[in-house]
C-alpha positions as a printed Julia matrix, in Angstrom:
89×3 Matrix{Float64}:
  7.04  17.16  -24.69
  7.98  13.77  -24.53
  6.1   11.54  -20.95
  8.97   9.66  -19.52
  6.76   8.97  -16.23
  3.97   9.4   -15.0
  2.45   8.42  -10.95
  0.39   9.31   -8.63
 -1.65  12.45  -11.13
  2.34  13.69  -11.43
  3.58  13.88  -14.93
  7.46  14.18  -15.49
  8.69  15.28  -19.19
 11.43  16.19  -20.86
 11.96  18.49  -23.68
 14.73  17.41  -26.66
 17.75  20.15  -26.51
 16.49  21.96  -23.67
 19.29  24.3   -21.59
 21.31  23.49  -18.67
 21.13  22.18  -15.48
 20.62  18.98  -16.76
 16.85  18.52  -15.64
 12.3   17.03  -16.07
  9.53  19.31  -15.56
  7.32  17.94  -13.56
  3.19  18.88  -13.33
  0.51  18.14  -11.06
 -3.04  19.18  -11.98
 -2.36  23.07  -12.25
  0.79  23.88  -10.75
  4.28  22.48  -12.85
  8.57  22.42  -12.25
 11.82  22.33  -12.93
 13.61  20.08  -11.5
 17.42  19.34  -10.82
 18.21  15.65  -12.05
 21.7   16.77   -9.25
 19.65  16.49   -6.32
 16.42  16.56   -6.58
 15.49  20.19   -5.8
 12.41  22.28   -7.92
 15.12  24.76   -9.85
 10.87  26.97  -10.8
  8.04  26.65  -10.41
  6.44  24.78   -7.78
  4.87  21.84   -6.12
  2.21  20.63   -3.29
  4.62  19.67   -0.1
  3.66  16.1    -0.8
  4.4   15.8    -4.54
  7.86  17.53   -4.71
  8.14  15.42   -1.52
  7.06  12.91   -4.66
  9.28  14.0    -7.42
 12.56  14.3    -5.21
 12.41  10.7    -3.79
 11.92   9.11   -7.36
 14.12  11.41   -9.08
 16.95  10.12   -6.65
 15.74   6.62   -7.13
 16.01   6.81  -10.85
 18.73   9.38  -11.18
 20.9    7.54  -13.57
 17.28   6.4   -15.88
 17.44  10.25  -15.91
 20.48  11.09  -16.53
 20.75   8.54  -19.7
 17.47  10.07  -20.75
 19.16  13.73  -20.48
 21.73  12.7   -23.31
 19.3   11.04  -25.25
 17.61  14.22  -25.16
 20.71  16.26  -26.02
 21.16  13.93  -28.9
 16.92  14.26  -29.91
 17.49  10.34  -29.72
 13.81   8.99  -28.47
 13.92   8.97  -24.41
 13.03   5.88  -22.48
 10.15   5.26  -19.79
 11.15   5.41  -16.99
  9.09   3.08  -13.88
  7.46   5.7   -11.35
  7.01   4.25   -7.28
  3.74   2.59   -8.63
  5.09   0.66  -11.03
  4.56  -2.86  -10.53
  8.29  -4.32  -10.72
């Protein structure tokens, strides 16, 4: 499963040709969650509250890039890295 972002110890990954609805996998320590792209809501699993808020805010800010990666993953194309909130841009 390719890692598309990493910030503040949170790993963001997407599976190729994964099930609907569009989502990504977030991991923080031993916690993990499936996060819906459309609204940043956790669909399954859980993250600590602070990590959950950071992931949701980041997902909403980067929704377009995440949706592009979802389409790439569904087509088995290489995924792009998505900057985290702690990246210098």
